[in-house]
N, C-alpha and C positions, 0 to 999 in steps of 0.2 A: 938894336936887335941883331943877332948874328945872321949873316947872309946864308940863305939855304940854297943848295943846288941838288939836283937829282930827286929821287923818289924817297920821301920820308915815310915814317910809319903813319903819320897823319894822312898823307896823300894816299898811301896804300889802303888805309881803312876806307876812305870814300869810294875807292874802286871796288873793294870787296862788297860794300853795301849796295852799290849799283848792280853788281853781279847777282845779288840776292833779290833784286827787283824792288829795292827801296826807292820810292820816288818822292817822299816827303819827310822832312825832319823838322822838329820843333826845338828851338834853342835860343839862348841869349849868349852872344859871343863874350868872352872874357879873355884876359891876358893869358890865362892858362889853357885856353882851348883854340886859340887863333890858328894853330897849325892844322887843326882839323878843317878849317875853313879854306885853307890854301888849295885843297884838292876838290872842293865842291864844284867850281865852274867846269862845265863840260861833262859832268856826270848825268845831267838831267834830273838831279835831285833838287826839289823845291825846298827852300828854307823859309820857315814861318817863325817870326819873332814875337813871342808873347811879352807881356809886361812883368811877368813874375814866373819863376821856375815852377811854382805850383800850377800856374796856368798852362805851362808847357806840358806838364804831366796829364792834366785833365784833357787838353786838346788831343794828345796822343791816345788817351783812353777812348774818347769819342770817335776818333778816326779808326781805331782798331775794332770797336764794336760794330761799325758799319761795314768795314772791309773784311773782317775776319783775319786780317794780317797784323803783325806786331807794329805798334806805333813806336816811332824812334825819337828819342830826346838826346840832345847833346848839351851837357851841363858842366859848369865849372866846379872845381873842387870846393870843399868847405860849405859856404852858405848856399851854393847852388844845390848841393845834396840835401842839406837840412830843409830847404824850401820845397823840394820836390818829394820829400819822403811821404807827405800826406797823400799825394796823388798816387804814389806807388802803392801805398797801403790800400787805397780804394780799389785799384786794379788787382791787387793780390786777393782781396776779399771776394771780388766778383769774377775771378779767373779770366782776366783780360790780358792778352799778350802785350808786353811793353819791353822795349830794349832801351836801357838808359846807359849811355856812354859818357863817362866823365873823365876829367883830368884828376890828377893827384900830385902832390909835391914830388919832386925828383928823389931818386934814391939817395940816401944820406940825409935827406931833409924830412921825408914823410914820417910823421909820428915822433919826431925828435924832441918836441916840446920847446924848441928854441924860438918859436914865434914867427915862423915863416908865413907869408901871405896865404890866407885861406887854409891854414893848417888845422887839422883835426887830429886828436890822439889816434883814432882808428876809423877812417871813413868807411871801410868795408864792414866793420862790425856795426856801424850805425845803421846800415840799410839791410843787413843780413836777415832781419826779421820780416822784411816786406818784399823779399825776392825769392825766387826759386833757387838762385845762386848768385853770389857776388864774387868777382875774380879780379885780381890785379895782373895786368899784362907786364911782366918783368922784362921780356925780350920781344923784339919785333916778330920773331918766329912763332910766338905763342898766339898771335892775334887771329890768324885764320882758323886754327883749331877751336879757339874759344868762341868765335862767331858761329862755326859749324855746330858746336854744342848748344849754343843759344837757340838757333833755328831748329835743331833737332827737338828741343824741348817744346818750342812753340807748335811744332807740327805733329809731334808724336806723344805728347804727355799733356797733363793738365796745364794749360797755358797760364803763366804768371810772369811778373816782371823779372828781367835778368839785368844785372848791373855789371858792366865792365869798366874798370878804371885803368887809365894809362898814365904812368908817371911822365912828367914833363920831359925828362931826358930821353925817355923811350919814344915819346911823340915826335921828337925831332931827329931821332936816330935814322941812319940810312936803311932803306928797305929795297934798294935797287935789285938785290940778289933774290928777292922773294917773288916767285911766279904767282900769277893769279890762277886759281883752280880752273880747269876746263869748264866746269859747271858746278854749281853748288849741289851738295847732297840734298836730295829730297826724300822725305819719308812718307810711306803710306800710313794712313791712320790705323791705329791698333785694332785689329779685327777681333771680335769676340770668339771664345772657344766654342767649337761646334757642338760638343757634348752638352755644354751649359745651355746653348741655344735650343737644343733638342728638348732638354728638360723644361726650360722656360716655356717653349711653345706648347708642350704637352699640358703643363699646368694651366696655361691660359685657355687652351681648348676645352679643358674639363671644367673650367670655372663657370659658375652660374651667374655671377655678378662681378665681372672684372672691372677694374678702374686703372687708368694710366695717370701717373703723376709726372709731368714734364717740367724740367728745370731749364736754366739757361744753357746747360751743356747740350740740350736737345734742340735748340732753336733752329738749327740748320738741317734737321731731319725731315727732308722733303716727303718721305714716305709715311709720315705720321698719320695723315688723314686716312690713307688707304688701310693702314694697320688698325686704326680705331674702328673703321667701318667693318673690317673683316672680323674683328673681335666683338663688335657691338659694345665697345667700352667707352664710357665718358672719359674725356681728357681734361684733367685739372691742370691748368697752366699757371706756374708762378709768374711773378711780375716780369722776369727776364725771358719767359717763354711765350708771352702773349702773342697771338697772331698765328701760332702754329695751325690752329683751326680758326677759320675766319668767323666774324660775328654772324650769328644766325645758323651756323652749322649745328645740327641737332645734338651732336656729341660734345660740343665745346662748352667748357666750364671756365670762365674767366673770373670767377669769384674766389678770393683768397682762401687757402685752406686754414687760415686763422678764424674763418667765420663758421658758425655752428652748422649751417646747411651743407657746406662743403665737407665738414668733418663727419656729418651724418652719412654722406655719400661714401666717403672713404671707410668709415667704420662699419658699414653694411656690406662692404666688398669682401668676397671670399679670396680673391687674388688681386694683389696690387703690384703693378709694374712701375717702378720708379726709375726714370730715365734722366741722367745728367742733372740730378738735383741733390744738394747736400742734405735735404730734409732739415734745414737749419731753422732756428727759432724765428728769425725776422721774416721768414716766409710762412712758416707753419704754426707759430705760436707768438704772434706779434704782441698780444696782450699779456704774455707770460703767465697764463693761467694753467698751463700743463694739460690742456684739454685735447691736444692732438694725439691720436694713436692709430696704429695699423694692426688691428686684431687678426686680420686674415693672413694668408700666406704672402710673403713679401719677396719680390724679385727686384734686386737693385743693380743698376748698370752705371758704371762710372769709369772714367779714364784713370782715376787715382785709386789704387787698391787700398790704401790706408783709409780713404774716405768711406769705403764700404764697411769698415769696422767701427765707424763713428755713428753714434745715434742708434736708430732702429736696426737691429741685426737681421739680415736677409736669410731666408731659407735657401735662395739661390743668388749668389753674387757673381756678377759678370764684369770682368775688366775689359773695357773696349770702348770704341767710339759709339756714341748714341745713334748716329745716323746709320752706321753699318749694322748695328744691332737691330734697329727698326727694320732695315732691309732684310736681314737674316730671319727675323721673326715673321715678316710678311711672306717670305718664300716658304715658310713652314706652316703658315696658317691653313687650317682645314675648314671647309664649310661646317657650320654648326647651327644650333637652334638660336633664335632671337633671344636676347638677354635683357630686354627692356632698357637698353642703353639710353635711348632718347628720353624716355620717361624719367629715368633716374637723373640724367643731366638737367632736365627741365626743373625737377624738384629742387636741385641744388641751386640753380640759377634764380629761383624765387627769392633767394637770400639777398639779392641786390635790392629788393624792395624793403628789406628790414634794416638796411643801413640808415644811419641818422640823416636827417634832411640836408644837412650841410654837405655830407659826402655825396649824396645822390645828386645834389645840385652841381657839385664839381664834376661828377661823372658826365652829366649832360653837357657841361662846358667842354670836356675832353671829346665827347662825341661830336660836338659842333666843329671842333678843330679838325678831327678826322674826316668828317663828311664834307667840310668846306675845302680842304686841301688834300686831294688824292695823292697818295704816295708820301705823305708827311712822315717825318721822323721826329719823335719827341724826346727831349733830354730833360729829365726831371731832377731838380734840386730838392732840398728839404723844404717843402712848402705844401700847402693844403691840397692843391690840385694833384701833386705827385702822390701824397698820402692816399687820396681817393683813388688815383690810378692804380696803385698797388693793390687796393682792395677789390677793384672790379672793372677796370678799363678793358674794353674789348678792342684790341688792336686789329687793324685790317690785314696785316701781314707780319711775318716773323721779323725780328730784329728792327722793329720800328718804334718800340717803346723801351726806354732805358731810364733807370732811376738810381741815384746814389743813396737812397733812403733805406735800402736793405743792406745787410752786411755791415760794412765799415761805417756807412752813414755820415759822410762828411758834408759840410756846408761849402758853398761857393763853386760847386761842380757845374751847374747848369749852363752858364754862359760859355766858359772855355770849352766844355765838352761839345756844345752845339757848334762852335767854330770848327773844331776838329771833324765833327760829323759832316758839316756843310762842305768841307774840302773834299770829302769822299763821296758825297751823295748829290746826284743830279736831280734835285727836287727840294721842296720846302723843308726846313728844319726849324722846329719851335723849341725854345728853352722855357721850361716851366720853373719860375723862380719866385721867391718872396723878397721883400725889400731887405730883410736882415741878411739872408744868404747872398743876395746879389752884391751887397757892399763888400763881401769878402774878396771878390774878383772883378769888381766894376771897371778897373782900369783896362781890362781886356776888351772893352768896347772899342778902344783905339786899335787893338790888334785885329778886330773883325773888319774894320774899315781898310786897314793896311793890307789884309789878306784877301780883300774883295769877296767876302762871304756875306751875302745878304740874309743873315740869320734873323729870326723873329723871336723876340723875347716877350713873353706874356708874363707880366710882373704883377703879383698880388701885393699891394701896399697896405699893410695894417699897422705901420709905424712901430715895428718891433718884432720880437720873437713871440708871436701869438700862441703857438703850440706849447712852448715852454711856460708861458704865463698861465695858460689854462691848467697845465699839469701842476704848477705850483699852487694855484688857488684850490684845485681839487684836493690837494694834499694838505690844505690848511697852512700853506707857507705864504708869507707876505711876498708879493711879486717884486723882486729887486733885480735890477739889471736887464729887464726885458722890454721896457718902454724906451725906445730909441729916438734920438733926433735924426730924422730921415731927411736928407736934402731933397730938393726938387729933382727927382731922377729923370723926368722928361727933359728938363733944361740941361742936365748933365749929359744926357744922350745926344741932344742937339749939338752941344759943344764938342762932342766927340765925332761929329759928322754923321749922326744917325737921323732917321726920321723918328718922330714920336707922336703918339696919339693916346687919347683917353677913351676907355670903354666903360660905359655904365648902362648900356641897353643890349640885351641879348639879340634883339633884331638887327642891331648895327654891327655886331661883332663879325659875322661872316664877311661883310663888305670890307671891314678893316683888315681882316686876314687876307682876303684876296688882293687888296691893294698892296699889302706888305709882300706877298708872294711875287707880285709883278715888279716890285721895286728893285733897283740895282744897288741900293744901300741897305744896311741893316735897319730894322724897325723895332722900337720898343713900344709895346701896347700896355699901358698901366691900367689896372683896375683895382677897385676897392670892394668893401662889403656891399656897396650898392649893386654891383653886378652879381655878386654871389647870391644876394637875397632875391634879386630878380629871377635868377635861374631857379631858385628854390620855390618861388611863388608859382612857377609854371608846372610844378610836379603834381 
């Protein structure tokens, strides 16, 4: 290896990242990225090593959802990028900020087709569909502006992954001549138009039966409760917005808008305020029956102007930050007559009782976790408990329930996302996983031990892809490929340095959860249909 002296582009990059407040990076070192590692010591940036680049992306996703700041991944060229693409797509679908910095072959080699190590025909094209933008840094001088543009997008627009690739020859190029910015550019969140706010406030004041639809883009709107109370408007929270209004609040509706009772609430509203929500089918039409509609006047608020023109067309479209819009509407709220908000919300919430018994039992399971572990954050993989959570879980606070089952809907998310969340959260983190999805990323158990994250995995073991099997049988298709050989996952956890326990009694589960929360090592709690049926029997 050529001896390096002075400040290289790789070293300069780490100093820029520290300037932006980056304190955690997820990555797997490779021969094409080692120059980035030269500058890490002394920056205060913690490096976390997953066992697979997809795990790095999911960890960064979980970290970003908890902190609200972009998760950073450092990835090798070629297979590193193909491996992380799935995690980038999940973050893209859920509007999660993620910065992926990769190497790429040197100029004269990249895309040559000559068979250089890790060579792809066009790495940038590979990930362009799952990023807000992907850029090649051709000269050291391009790095600081590219980073500034990435953080400008994270702070001032709809947050999505950004990919910056650095050719190997640029990575080792001298950067002594490049000064560090005095301070990184910081953007204020886009404020809504005043005239649009005035019109929206007037429409809401005149409404006789207003309803608020809150999506993930509104989950940090701390004024939501006050606005709902001022308008006497029920707040329907999608899965990513749960907890904006706490359980028991008379205006809180945590029942999915895919359910008939919630649809009835929205359908009877004369004015609907949609805040930070795509109005997408996995939230509003999960069963794809076409039954969701907004017949009343629609006010839509989104950071992305293009999104306002997708799906239901608004009478009033507002481009701006949801939290700032809530504050602006609250400033304009006028005293008005009661609008039966609590009664209308209560009627919608009765729909939780009409869910099938399996889903209701799983919701009691989630309630048990919430009530046993104050401050808990849940990260849901594609598994029964997360499906139930999407339909009706009542989170205690915002940004405490996350699930990969809406939008892109990948498997294997729960464990690595929980590790990322645990690195950012001073409290218990529970991953809701099934045995099928867990095996996608089970090697990350070793990463959890190495990173000293005492995550709790609540694993439903039904020996396969149970949801898909049921879907096949319902459709008259012979179930093929869904019954799996599942290893002894408790033994596998113990071999990875975890604690492990079996749960088959609802009365014992709180104690197992409390023990896991007090432990200094990660814990896997395995359960089967025995526990699910026991919860159902208590309904």
